[in-house]
Each structure stands twice: as structure tokens, then as C-alpha cells.
C-alpha positions in Angstrom: -0.4 14.0 61.4 0.8 11.2 63.7 2.1 11.0 67.2 1.0 14.6 67.9 2.6 16.3 70.9 5.5 13.8 71.1 9.1 13.8 69.7 7.8 11.4 67.1 5.3 14.0 65.8 5.1 13.7 62.0 3.2 15.7 59.4 2.8 14.6 55.8 1.2 15.8 52.6 0.5 14.1 49.2 -1.2 15.6 46.3 -1.7 15.8 42.5 -1.1 19.3 41.0 -2.2 20.5 37.6 1.3 21.7 36.7 -0.2 24.7 34.9 0.6 27.2 37.7 -1.7 29.8 39.2 -4.4 30.8 36.7 -2.9 28.6 34.0 -4.7 26.5 31.4 -4.7 22.9 32.4 -4.2 21.9 28.8 -0.7 23.3 29.1 0.4 20.7 31.6 0.3 17.0 32.2 0.3 17.3 36.0 2.7 16.9 38.9 2.8 14.6 41.9 3.9 16.2 45.2 4.8 14.7 48.6 6.2 16.1 51.8 7.2 14.5 55.1 7.9 16.7 58.1 9.3 15.6 61.5 8.3 18.0 64.3 11.1 16.9 66.6 10.0 19.1 69.5 6.4 17.8 69.5 5.1 21.2 68.3 4.2 22.2 64.7 6.2 25.3 63.7 4.1 27.7 61.6 5.8 29.0 58.5 7.3 32.4 59.4 10.4 34.4 58.4 11.2 35.2 62.0 10.3 34.1 65.6 7.1 36.1 65.9 5.8 36.4 69.4 9.2 35.6 71.0 8.2 32.0 71.8 10.1 30.6 74.8 9.1 27.0 74.1 11.2 25.6 71.3 9.6 24.5 68.0 11.5 22.9 65.1 11.1 20.7 62.1 13.1 18.7 59.5 11.3 18.1 56.2 11.9 16.5 52.9 9.7 17.1 49.8 9.6 15.8 46.2 7.9 16.8 43.0 7.7 14.8 39.8 5.8 15.1 36.6 5.6 16.6 33.1 4.7 20.1 32.1 5.1 22.9 29.5 6.8 25.0 32.2 10.1 24.7 34.0 9.4 27.0 37.0 6.5 28.2 39.1 5.9 31.3 41.2 2.9 33.2 42.6 2.5 34.7 39.1 1.9 31.3 37.6 3.9 28.9 35.3 7.2 30.4 33.9 10.3 29.4 32.1 13.9 29.3 33.5 16.5 31.1 31.4 17.3 29.0 28.3 13.9 27.5 28.0 10.9 28.5 25.8 7.2 27.6 26.1 6.7 24.0 25.2 4.1 21.3 24.7 2.0 20.1 27.6 4.4 17.2 28.4 7.7 18.6 26.9 9.6 19.0 30.2 10.0 16.2 32.7 10.6 17.8 36.1 12.0 16.1 39.2 12.8 18.1 42.3 13.9 17.2 45.8 14.0 19.6 48.8 15.6 19.4 52.3 14.3 21.9 54.9 15.1 22.7 58.5 13.6 25.3 60.8 13.8 26.1 64.5 12.6 28.9 66.8 13.0 29.7 70.5 13.1 32.8 72.7 13.5 35.3 69.9 15.9 33.2 67.9 14.9 31.8 64.5 16.6 29.5 62.0 15.5 28.4 58.6 17.2 26.6 55.7 16.2 25.1 52.4 18.2 23.2 49.8 16.9 22.1 46.4 18.0 19.7 43.7 16.2 19.9 40.3 16.4 18.0 37.1 14.8 19.1 33.8 14.6 16.6 30.9 13.6 18.3 27.6 11.8 15.6 25.8 11.9 17.6 22.6 15.7 18.1 22.4 16.8 15.2 24.6 18.9 17.6 26.8 19.0 17.3 30.6 19.9 20.1 33.0 20.5 19.7 36.7 20.2 22.7 39.0 20.9 23.1 42.7 20.7 25.8 45.3 19.4 26.9 48.6 19.7 29.4 51.5 20.2 29.6 55.3 19.0 32.4 57.5 19.3 33.1 61.2 17.5 36.0 63.1 17.4 37.2 66.7 15.4 39.6 68.8 18.3 40.7 71.0 15.8 42.2 73.6 15.7 38.6 74.8 19.3 38.9 76.1 19.8 42.7 76.4 17.0 44.5 78.2 17.8 47.8 76.7 17.4 46.5 73.1 14.1 47.5 71.5 11.7 44.6 71.7 10.2 45.0 68.2 13.6 45.1 66.5 15.1 42.0 64.9 18.5 41.5 63.2 19.1 38.7 60.7 21.7 37.3 58.3 21.2 35.2 55.2 23.3 33.3 52.7 22.1 31.9 49.4 23.8 30.0 46.6 22.5 28.7 43.2 24.1 26.6 40.5 21.7 27.2 37.6 23.3 24.6 35.2 25.6 21.8 36.1 26.7 21.6 32.5 28.6 24.9 32.8 31.6 25.4 35.1 32.0 28.6 37.2 28.4 29.8 36.9 27.6 30.0 40.6 25.5 32.9 42.0 25.9 33.8 45.7 24.2 36.3 48.0 25.2 37.6 51.4 22.6 39.6 53.3 22.3 41.4 56.6 18.9 42.8 57.5 16.7 44.2 60.1 12.9 44.2 60.8 10.9 46.5 63.0 7.6 44.9 63.8 4.6 47.1 64.5 2.1 44.1 64.2 4.4 41.2 63.3 4.3 40.3 59.6 1.1 42.2 59.0 2.8 45.5 59.7 6.6 45.8 59.6 9.5 47.9 58.3 12.4 46.0 56.7 15.9 47.3 55.8 18.5 45.0 54.4 21.8 45.1 52.5 22.9 42.4 50.1 26.2 41.6 48.4 25.6 39.6 45.2 28.4 37.6 43.4 27.7 36.2 39.9 30.4 34.0 38.4 30.4 33.1 34.8 33.9 31.9 34.1 36.3 33.5 33.5 34.4 36.7 34.6 33.0 37.6 38.0 30.4 40.3 38.5 29.5 41.8 41.9 26.8 44.2 43.0 25.3 45.6 46.1 21.6 46.1 46.8 19.9 48.1 49.6 16.2 47.6 50.2 13.8 49.5 52.4 10.3 48.0 52.5 7.2 48.6 54.5 4.8 45.6 54.5 1.2 46.3 55.6 -1.6 43.9 55.2 -5.1 43.4 56.7 
């Protein structure tokens, strides 16, 4: 971190990852390079959070760019480990050349929260010679309206989110979109909360369009 506490506050990360995913065999991957540069433009580091926990009155925000590059037998990663995107099968340790770029913004103040990510990803299949480009992202805004309306319950947050993904630039009309409105009731912030949300999902695969609705009620409790 440099220039801490000023409007020139910067955080940065640089690392070498195995590329095998959580619990993966390192012989399945050649490795990935990762870098991230984050500008904390308010002079305060904003902790990662899906909402403005604690109703902070002092603003905190960030703009970040991150990049990943390397070769692997996987085309995607999650908390479950290395995985394959649709259309890909398990490959050799260096079969897939991955390049990914991300732009992220976030801001919180007085019960309001904003977060956004956009990703660009290129996968070169060194076995078949094919290249696929993917893009997608989301934007979310939430508000504890008790900050502006005294009668509004203090633990209650409302939020809206929009997400959009183009899984393959070689295909036309294959866009997936999601519109969500949700609410959280915090008993002990993210360690104990009740979430209810409604999503409208649109999947376009020209010439057809498929739509669906999803309702989720979830209680998160951790210690």
C-alpha cells in the first residue's frame, strides 16, 4: 500500500498461482500470474462486503483493475476447485491459455452501497487452435432506508442487481441477463442474516429466447 490515508491511496497485489484450483493436483496446471491495482480514492480501504455493514457515515470507495494470465488444464475456477466451462473437456496441463481482465468499482456511505465488476476473458485451446472470448459483469446498489426514513427498520436493506454475460463471442444472440430485487434482514450483519430475492432471467440463443423467474429465501448463519 502507498500514500495511505490520502486521495492517492493505492493497494496492489502480485502473485503466482498454481492454476490447479482449490485442492487440485499441481501437475494438472502450468500456473497463472495474477496482478491487481486498486485506487482507494477516499483515502480509506473498503473491505469486501455485499452491503454497507455498520451504516458507515464516512465514505469509502475504490476503483480496481486486475489481470490473470497463464496456462492450465482448466477454463474456470470456483471455491470447489478447477472446473470446465460449457464446451470444454479436461485437458493437458498447458492445453488452455487463459487471459482475463477485470474492472471493479465499489462505494459505501451512510447505508448506501454500490459494487460493480466487468470481466473480459480469452481462452486459447492449444490442442484445437480455437479461441473463445467471453465477457460479462454485474452492478448492484443497496440501501438501508432507515438512514433517510426514521420509521424504516434499521436492520432491513433493499437492493437491486443487474447481470449480463456473453459466453461466446463466436455466436450471435447468446446473451444471458438477470434482473434481481432483493432484501436482507441483518441480525448480526453477514454472520447472521435472512435474505429474500426475486430474479428474472433471460437467456437468448437466437432465434429463441427463454425466460424464467427465481425466488430465493436463505438464512446465512456462521460463527
